[in-house]
C-alpha positions as CSV (number, residue, x, y, z in Angstrom):
1,X,-1.3,19.4,33.3
2,X,-4.2,17.1,34.1
3,X,-3.0,14.4,36.6
4,X,-5.8,12.0,35.8
5,X,-4.2,9.4,33.5
6,X,-5.7,8.4,30.2
7,X,-5.8,4.6,30.0
8,X,-4.7,2.6,26.9
9,X,-5.4,-1.0,26.1
10,X,-3.1,-2.7,23.6
11,X,-4.3,-5.6,21.5
12,X,-1.4,-7.6,20.2
13,X,2.2,-7.6,21.4
14,X,4.1,-8.8,18.4
15,X,7.0,-6.8,16.8
16,X,5.0,-3.5,16.5
17,X,3.0,-4.0,19.7
18,X,6.1,-4.6,21.8
19,X,7.7,-1.4,20.4
20,X,4.6,0.6,21.1
21,X,4.6,-0.6,24.8
22,X,8.3,0.1,25.1
23,X,7.8,3.6,23.8
24,X,4.9,4.4,26.0
25,X,7.1,3.3,29.0
26,X,10.3,5.0,28.0
27,X,8.7,8.3,26.9
28,X,6.1,8.5,29.6
29,X,7.0,12.0,30.8
30,X,7.5,13.4,27.3
31,X,4.2,12.1,26.1
32,X,2.4,13.4,29.2
33,X,3.8,16.9,28.4
34,X,2.7,16.6,24.8
35,X,-0.8,15.4,25.6
36,X,-1.5,17.3,28.8
37,X,-2.1,14.2,30.9
38,X,-0.2,11.0,31.6
39,X,-0.9,7.8,29.6
40,X,-1.2,4.6,31.5
41,X,-1.3,1.1,30.1
42,X,-4.6,-0.6,31.3
43,X,-3.8,-4.0,29.7
44,X,-2.2,-5.9,26.9
45,X,-4.1,-8.6,25.1
46,X,-2.0,-11.6,23.9
47,X,-2.6,-15.3,23.1
48,X,-0.2,-16.5,25.9
49,X,0.2,-14.1,28.8
50,X,3.1,-16.2,30.3
51,X,5.4,-15.9,27.3
52,X,8.4,-13.8,28.0
53,X,8.4,-10.5,25.9
54,X,11.5,-8.6,27.2
55,X,9.4,-5.7,28.6
56,X,9.8,-4.2,32.0
57,X,6.1,-4.3,32.8
58,X,3.8,-5.8,35.4
59,X,3.0,-9.3,34.2
60,X,-0.6,-8.9,35.6
61,X,-1.3,-6.4,32.7
62,X,-1.2,-9.2,30.2
63,X,-4.5,-11.0,29.4
64,X,-5.8,-13.5,26.9
65,X,-9.3,-12.0,27.0
66,X,-9.3,-9.1,24.6
67,X,-13.1,-8.6,24.7
68,X,-13.1,-8.1,28.4
69,X,-10.2,-5.7,28.1
70,X,-11.9,-3.5,25.5
71,X,-15.2,-3.4,27.3
72,X,-13.7,-2.0,30.5
73,X,-15.3,1.3,31.5
74,X,-11.9,2.9,32.4
75,X,-10.3,2.3,28.9
76,X,-10.0,5.5,27.0
77,X,-8.0,4.3,23.9
78,X,-7.7,1.0,22.3
79,X,-4.5,0.3,20.2
80,X,-5.3,-2.5,17.7
81,X,-2.2,-4.3,16.5
82,X,-3.6,-7.8,16.0
83,X,-4.1,-7.7,12.2
84,X,-6.6,-9.7,10.3
85,X,-10.3,-9.2,10.0
86,X,-11.8,-11.4,12.7
87,X,-12.0,-11.3,15.7
88,X,-10.3,-7.8,15.2
89,X,-13.4,-6.4,13.6
90,X,-15.7,-7.4,16.5
91,X,-13.2,-6.2,19.0
92,X,-12.9,-2.8,17.4
93,X,-16.6,-2.4,17.1
94,X,-17.0,-3.3,20.8
95,X,-14.3,-0.9,21.9
96,X,-16.0,2.0,20.2
97,X,-19.4,0.9,21.4
98,X,-18.0,1.1,24.9
99,X,-16.7,4.6,24.3
100,X,-13.1,4.1,23.5
101,X,-11.2,5.7,20.6
102,X,-9.3,3.3,18.4
103,X,-5.8,3.5,16.9
104,X,-5.1,0.8,14.3
105,X,-2.3,-0.2,11.9
106,X,-4.8,-2.7,10.2
107,X,-5.1,-1.8,6.6
108,X,-7.0,-4.9,5.7
109,X,-9.6,-4.2,8.4
110,X,-10.1,-0.6,7.3
111,X,-10.2,-1.4,3.6
112,X,-12.9,-4.0,4.3
113,X,-15.0,-2.2,6.8
114,X,-14.0,1.5,6.6
115,X,-17.5,3.0,6.1
116,X,-19.0,0.8,8.9
117,X,-16.2,1.6,11.3
118,X,-16.3,5.3,10.7
119,X,-20.1,5.3,11.1
120,X,-19.7,3.5,14.4
121,X,-17.0,6.0,15.6
122,X,-19.3,8.9,14.7
123,X,-22.3,7.4,16.6
124,X,-20.1,6.7,19.6
125,X,-18.4,10.1,19.5
126,X,-14.9,8.6,19.4
127,X,-11.9,8.7,17.1
128,X,-10.8,6.1,14.6
129,X,-7.2,6.8,13.5
130,X,-4.9,4.6,11.3
131,X,-2.0,6.5,10.0
132,X,0.3,3.5,10.4
133,X,-1.9,1.5,8.1
134,X,-0.4,3.1,5.0
135,X,3.4,3.7,4.4
136,X,4.5,3.0,8.0
137,X,6.2,6.0,9.5
138,X,5.6,8.2,6.5
139,X,3.0,10.9,7.4
140,X,0.6,10.6,4.5
141,X,-2.9,10.1,5.5
142,X,-3.2,13.2,7.6
143,X,-1.8,15.4,5.0
144,X,-4.2,14.0,2.4
145,X,-7.1,14.5,4.8
146,X,-6.2,17.8,6.3
147,X,-3.5,19.7,4.4
148,X,-5.0,18.9,1.0
149,X,-8.5,19.0,2.2
150,X,-9.1,22.2,0.1
151,X,-7.4,21.1,-3.0
152,X,-8.3,18.5,-5.7
153,X,-6.1,15.5,-5.8
154,X,-6.0,14.1,-9.3
155,X,-3.4,11.3,-9.1
156,X,-1.4,9.2,-6.7
157,X,1.4,6.9,-7.7
158,X,3.3,5.0,-5.0
159,X,5.4,2.2,-3.6
160,X,3.3,1.3,-0.6
161,X,4.5,-2.3,0.2
162,X,8.0,-2.7,1.7
163,X,8.3,-6.4,1.2
164,X,7.8,-6.3,-2.6
165,X,10.0,-3.2,-2.9
166,X,12.8,-5.1,-1.1
167,X,12.5,-8.1,-3.3
168,X,12.4,-6.1,-6.6
169,X,15.3,-3.9,-5.4
170,X,17.4,-7.0,-4.7
171,X,16.5,-8.5,-8.0
172,X,17.6,-5.3,-9.7
173,X,20.9,-5.0,-7.8
174,X,21.9,-8.6,-8.0
175,X,20.2,-10.0,-11.2
176,X,18.6,-12.7,-9.0
177,X,15.3,-14.5,-9.4
178,X,12.2,-13.8,-7.5
179,X,12.1,-17.1,-5.6
180,X,15.6,-16.6,-4.2
181,X,15.0,-13.1,-3.1
182,X,11.6,-14.0,-1.5
183,X,13.4,-16.6,0.6
184,X,16.0,-13.9,1.6
185,X,13.2,-11.6,2.5
186,X,11.5,-14.1,4.8
187,X,14.8,-15.0,6.5
188,X,15.6,-11.4,7.1
189,X,12.2,-10.6,8.5
190,X,11.1,-8.4,5.6
191,X,8.3,-10.8,4.7
192,X,5.9,-12.9,6.7
193,X,6.2,-16.7,6.6
194,X,3.1,-16.6,4.4
195,X,4.0,-13.6,2.1
196,X,0.9,-14.1,-0.2
197,X,-0.8,-10.8,0.7
198,X,2.4,-8.9,-0.1
199,X,3.6,-10.6,-3.3
200,X,0.2,-11.0,-4.8
201,X,-0.6,-7.3,-4.2
202,X,-3.4,-7.6,-1.7
203,X,-1.6,-5.6,0.9
204,X,-1.0,-2.7,-1.5
205,X,-4.5,-2.9,-2.8
206,X,-6.0,-2.4,0.7
207,X,-3.8,0.6,1.1
208,X,-4.9,2.0,-2.1
209,X,-8.6,1.7,-1.0
210,X,-7.6,3.9,2.0
211,X,-5.8,6.4,-0.1
212,X,-8.7,6.7,-2.5
213,X,-11.2,7.4,0.4
214,X,-9.0,10.3,1.6
215,X,-7.8,11.6,-1.8
216,X,-10.9,11.3,-3.9
217,X,-13.5,11.2,-1.1
218,X,-14.8,8.0,-2.6
219,X,-14.9,4.5,-1.1
220,X,-13.7,1.9,-3.5
221,X,-14.7,-1.7,-2.6
222,X,-11.5,-3.8,-2.4
223,X,-12.8,-6.2,-4.9
224,X,-12.9,-3.4,-7.5
225,X,-9.1,-2.7,-7.2
226,X,-7.3,-4.2,-10.2
227,X,-4.4,-6.2,-8.7
228,X,-1.4,-7.9,-10.2
229,X,1.4,-9.2,-7.9
230,X,5.1,-9.6,-8.6
231,X,5.3,-13.5,-8.6
232,X,5.5,-13.4,-12.3
233,X,8.4,-10.8,-12.6
234,X,11.3,-12.5,-14.2
235,X,15.0,-11.9,-14.2
236,X,14.5,-11.0,-18.0
237,X,11.9,-8.5,-17.1
238,X,14.4,-6.8,-14.7
239,X,17.2,-6.9,-17.4
240,X,14.8,-5.5,-20.0
241,X,13.9,-2.7,-17.6
242,X,17.6,-1.9,-17.2
243,X,18.1,-1.8,-20.9
244,X,15.5,0.9,-21.1
245,X,17.0,2.8,-18.1
246,X,14.1,1.7,-16.0
247,X,13.5,-0.4,-12.8
248,X,10.6,-2.7,-12.0
249,X,8.5,-1.5,-9.1
250,X,5.1,-2.7,-7.7
251,X,3.0,0.4,-7.9
252,X,-0.3,1.6,-6.6
253,X,-1.9,3.9,-9.1
254,X,-5.0,6.0,-8.3
255,X,-6.4,8.5,-10.8
256,X,-9.4,10.8,-11.1
257,X,-10.1,13.0,-14.1
258,X,-10.6,16.6,-13.0
259,X,-14.3,17.5,-12.7
260,X,-15.4,13.8,-12.9
261,X,-16.8,11.5,-10.2
262,X,-15.4,8.2,-11.4
263,X,-12.0,6.9,-10.2
264,X,-9.5,4.3,-11.2
265,X,-7.5,2.3,-8.7
266,X,-5.0,-0.4,-9.6
267,X,-2.0,-2.2,-8.3
268,X,0.5,-3.8,-10.6
269,X,4.3,-4.1,-11.4
270,X,5.6,-1.4,-13.9
271,X,8.8,-0.2,-15.5
272,X,9.7,3.1,-13.8
273,X,12.3,5.4,-15.5
274,X,15.4,6.2,-13.6
275,X,14.5,9.8,-13.8
276,X,11.3,9.3,-11.8
277,X,11.5,10.0,-8.1
278,X,10.1,6.5,-7.3
279,X,12.9,4.7,-9.1
280,X,15.6,5.1,-6.5
281,X,13.4,4.0,-3.6
282,X,15.4,1.1,-2.3
283,X,15.0,-1.7,0.3
284,X,11.8,-1.8,2.3
285,X,11.1,2.0,1.9
286,X,7.9,3.4,0.7
287,X,7.3,6.5,-1.4
288,X,4.2,8.2,-2.7
289,X,3.9,10.9,-5.3
290,X,0.6,12.9,-4.9
291,X,-0.5,15.3,-7.6
292,X,-3.1,18.0,-6.8
293,X,-4.5,20.9,-8.9
294,X,-3.3,23.6,-6.5
295,X,-0.3,22.0,-4.6
296,X,1.2,20.4,-7.7
297,X,3.4,17.3,-7.2
298,X,4.3,16.3,-3.7
299,X,6.6,13.4,-2.7
300,X,6.2,11.5,0.6
301,X,9.0,9.1,1.3
302,X,10.4,7.1,4.2
303,X,10.6,3.9,6.1
304,X,7.4,1.8,5.3
305,X,7.8,-1.3,7.2
306,X,9.3,-2.7,10.5
307,X,8.3,-2.5,14.2
308,X,10.0,0.8,14.9
309,X,8.7,2.9,12.1
310,X,5.2,1.5,12.3
311,X,5.3,2.1,16.1
312,X,6.2,5.7,15.5
313,X,3.0,6.3,13.5
314,X,0.9,4.4,15.9
315,X,2.1,6.4,18.9
316,X,1.6,9.5,16.9
317,X,-2.0,8.6,16.4
318,X,-2.3,7.7,20.1
319,X,-1.1,11.2,21.1
320,X,-3.7,12.7,18.7
321,X,-6.5,10.6,20.1
322,X,-5.4,11.3,23.7
323,X,-5.3,15.1,23.2
324,X,-8.8,15.0,21.7
325,X,-10.1,12.9,24.4
326,X,-8.6,15.3,27.0
327,X,-10.2,18.3,25.2
328,X,-13.6,16.5,24.9
329,X,-13.9,16.5,21.1
330,X,-13.4,14.0,18.3
331,X,-12.2,14.2,14.7
332,X,-15.2,15.6,12.8
333,X,-13.8,15.1,9.2
334,X,-13.8,11.5,8.1
335,X,-13.2,10.0,4.7
336,X,-16.2,9.6,2.4
337,X,-18.2,6.4,2.9
338,X,-20.1,6.7,-0.3
339,X,-19.1,4.1,-2.9
340,X,-18.1,5.8,-6.2
341,X,-18.0,4.5,-9.8
342,X,-14.8,2.7,-10.4
343,X,-13.5,2.7,-14.1
344,X,-12.4,-0.7,-15.5
345,X,-8.8,-1.6,-16.1
346,X,-9.7,-1.7,-19.8
347,X,-9.9,2.1,-19.7
348,X,-6.2,2.5,-18.9
349,X,-3.9,4.1,-21.4
350,X,-0.2,3.5,-21.1
351,X,3.0,2.6,-22.8
352,X,3.8,-1.0,-22.8
353,X,7.0,-3.1,-23.0
354,X,6.2,-6.3,-25.0
355,X,8.5,-9.3,-25.2
356,X,7.7,-12.0,-27.9
357,X,9.7,-15.1,-28.2
358,X,9.7,-16.3,-31.8
359,X,10.6,-19.2,-33.9
360,X,11.3,-17.3,-37.1
361,X,12.5,-13.8,-36.4
362,X,11.9,-12.3,-39.9
363,X,8.5,-13.7,-40.5
364,X,7.5,-13.1,-36.9
365,X,8.3,-9.4,-37.0
366,X,6.0,-8.8,-40.0
367,X,3.3,-10.9,-38.4
368,X,3.5,-9.0,-35.1
369,X,3.6,-5.6,-36.8
370,X,0.5,-6.5,-38.7
371,X,-1.4,-7.6,-35.6
372,X,-0.4,-4.5,-33.7
373,X,-1.6,-2.2,-36.6
374,X,-4.9,-4.1,-36.8
375,X,-5.4,-3.3,-33.1
376,X,-4.4,0.3,-33.4
377,X,-1.3,-0.2,-31.2
378,X,1.5,1.9,-32.5
379,X,5.1,0.9,-31.9
380,X,7.8,3.4,-30.6
381,X,10.8,1.1,-30.7
382,X,11.8,-2.5,-31.7
383,X,14.8,-4.5,-30.7
384,X,15.8,-8.1,-31.5
385,X,17.1,-10.1,-28.4
386,X,19.4,-12.8,-29.5
387,X,19.7,-15.8,-27.1
388,X,21.2,-19.3,-27.0
389,X,17.5,-20.5,-27.4
390,X,14.8,-18.9,-29.5
391,X,15.2,-15.1,-30.3
392,X,12.6,-12.6,-29.1
393,X,11.4,-9.3,-30.3
394,X,11.2,-6.6,-27.7
395,X,8.8,-3.8,-28.6
396,X,7.8,-0.6,-26.8
397,X,4.6,0.9,-27.7
398,X,3.3,4.4,-27.9
399,X,0.5,5.2,-25.4
400,X,-2.2,2.7,-26.1
401,X,-5.5,1.4,-24.7
402,X,-5.3,-1.6,-22.3
403,X,-8.0,-3.4,-24.0
404,X,-6.5,-3.0,-27.4
405,X,-3.0,-4.1,-26.2
406,X,-4.5,-7.2,-24.5
407,X,-6.3,-8.2,-27.6
408,X,-3.3,-7.8,-29.7
409,X,-1.2,-9.9,-27.3
410,X,-3.8,-12.7,-27.4
411,X,-3.7,-12.5,-31.2
412,X,0.1,-12.5,-31.3
413,X,0.2,-15.6,-29.1
414,X,-1.6,-17.6,-31.8
415,X,0.8,-16.8,-34.6
416,X,2.7,-19.8,-36.1
417,X,5.9,-17.8,-35.9
418,X,5.6,-17.1,-32.2
419,X,7.3,-19.6,-29.9
420,X,5.6,-18.7,-26.5
421,X,3.0,-16.5,-25.0
422,X,4.2,-12.8,-25.2
423,X,4.9,-10.9,-22.0
424,X,4.1,-7.3,-21.2
425,X,4.7,-4.7,-18.5
426,X,3.2,-1.3,-18.3
427,X,5.6,1.6,-18.4
428,X,5.4,4.6,-16.1
429,X,6.0,7.9,-18.0
430,X,9.0,10.0,-17.1
431,X,7.9,12.7,-14.5
432,X,8.4,15.6,-16.8
433,X,6.0,14.1,-19.3
434,X,3.5,12.5,-16.9
435,X,-0.1,12.7,-17.8
436,X,-3.0,10.4,-16.7
437,X,-1.2,7.2,-17.9
438,X,0.8,4.6,-16.0
């Protein structure tokens, strides 16, 4: 045991930061045994150092000057839990420049500046670790980087945002509307006061960038991730999914054709068959299915949100960084920082669920069928939905091209017999039939 303590600076003391500090204090002896040296908190950067935080800790450790803290020569590891891009980016860069390894849970920062930050870490000879940035407590990034490092990952499909999964799960269980369940999610602490990043898919898209860098060794610029959120998911969409023995989930889908360099990364809601392992993932949990040439299909599942699960992953990274610091070496394998070619959403092939409100059911069906044939979109099933208002035709297509489907939908919307713009959702294939579609 090395008696010289490793010193840790914590940036941010919100829900996750408070739990991290509490764990470092409560598990002091156990962590020292696992690392080989004690860990000591050097300082905690917060906006208001005088605010009570319920931590049994010396008040003098709190500071409102994070830059001064990360530049201290005695700081070995900086734990970044501020979130956002700036001033976080500048603080992390300064910490590494001054020789500190960095542990972060900030998926937006890593997605936006991953190549730059990894380059800075390599130049400084320090670690940059962010297991908590994707799927909370679920150990996912390290298995992708290390355990599957000698395999060829071809596809990842996952639920990587706990807030949207909670909302959609509640809509499924209760038959309630999106707005009502969003309010519940905010009130219960499953969503931020401003939930835009979650419900519009930006949070999941940032995580998809990180997954692609590890799985495909390709850096995908965040702007090139196709993104649809869940704000447009309706009660009828959820009911339609149930009628097809499916549930609606917000998915991150990453694909690469074996032997090719280009990748496709997208985030959108989809109907997931009840037989699929992602279908029964409830509440704020996350789950990710990884498909690899050698390992086959692997499922990673667990708590994806909340202070305690996220703190678990943060402290795990801190232990790794501390061990390496003590041994005098850093992580040599980092994600690829080379930007790859990203395939367009128009290249997607999938089954689609199409709902078309009509003014004349008989005429409309003939018109819709003619348009779909003209765009080479084949229909697997058709059902008439009778309502108190206008009827609707509900169609499920065979596997079709996204560009053809969108062109057909646009043409159908202009038919005189169609009462409103058609709606469509992509359908994930049952797991026993899955190919490169989604």
